[in-house]
C-alpha positions in Angstrom: 93.4 123.6 90.3 95.3 124.6 93.5 94.6 128.0 94.9 97.3 130.6 94.3 98.0 131.0 98.1 98.5 127.2 98.5 100.9 127.1 95.5 102.7 130.1 96.8 103.1 128.5 100.2 104.5 125.4 98.7 107.0 127.4 96.6 107.9 129.4 99.7 108.6 126.3 101.8 110.7 124.8 99.0 112.8 128.0 98.8 113.4 127.9 102.6 115.1 124.6 102.5 118.8 124.6 102.8 120.9 122.9 100.1 121.7 119.9 102.5 117.9 119.4 103.1 117.2 119.7 99.4 119.9 117.2 98.7 118.3 114.8 101.2 114.9 115.3 99.6 116.4 114.6 96.1 118.2 111.5 97.4 115.0 110.3 98.9 113.1 110.8 95.6 115.9 109.0 93.7 115.8 106.1 96.2 112.0 105.8 95.8 112.3 105.8 92.0 115.0 103.1 92.2 112.7 101.0 94.4 109.8 101.5 91.9 112.0 100.5 89.0 113.2 97.4 90.9 109.6 96.3 91.5 108.8 96.8 87.8 111.8 94.9 86.7 110.8 92.0 89.0 107.3 92.1 87.5 108.7 92.1 84.0 110.8 89.0 84.8 107.8 87.2 86.2 105.8 88.0 83.1 108.7 86.8 80.9 108.8 83.5 82.9 105.1 83.0 82.5 105.3 83.8 78.8 108.0 81.2 78.4 106.0 78.6 80.3 103.0 79.3 78.0 105.2 79.0 74.9 106.5 75.6 76.1 102.9 74.4 76.9 101.7 75.5 73.4 104.7 73.8 71.7 104.0 70.6 73.7 100.3 70.8 72.8 101.1 71.3 69.2 103.5 68.3 69.2 100.8 66.1 70.8 98.2 67.4 68.4 100.5 66.7 65.4 101.6 63.2 66.5 97.9 62.3 67.2 96.8 63.5 63.8 99.6 61.6 62.1 98.2 58.3 63.3 94.6 59.0 62.5 93.2 58.0 59.1 92.0 60.7 56.8 
C-alpha cells in the first residue's frame, strides 16, 4: 500500500495541472487505449481465422474418414 505522503504528492501534482495539460493527458490515455483495443481486435481476427482453418481441416478429415469407411466391408 502506498505511503500517505506519496499518495498525497501524486494528488497534489494532479491538482497542479492546468486544464489544457489535463486534456493532453486524457487524450494520451484515450489514444493508448485505442491502440490496445486495435491490437486485441487484430488478435481476435487472427484467432477467428485459425478457428475457421481448423474447422475446414476437421470437415475435410471427417469427409475422408466417412468416404473411406463407406468402401470398407463391415
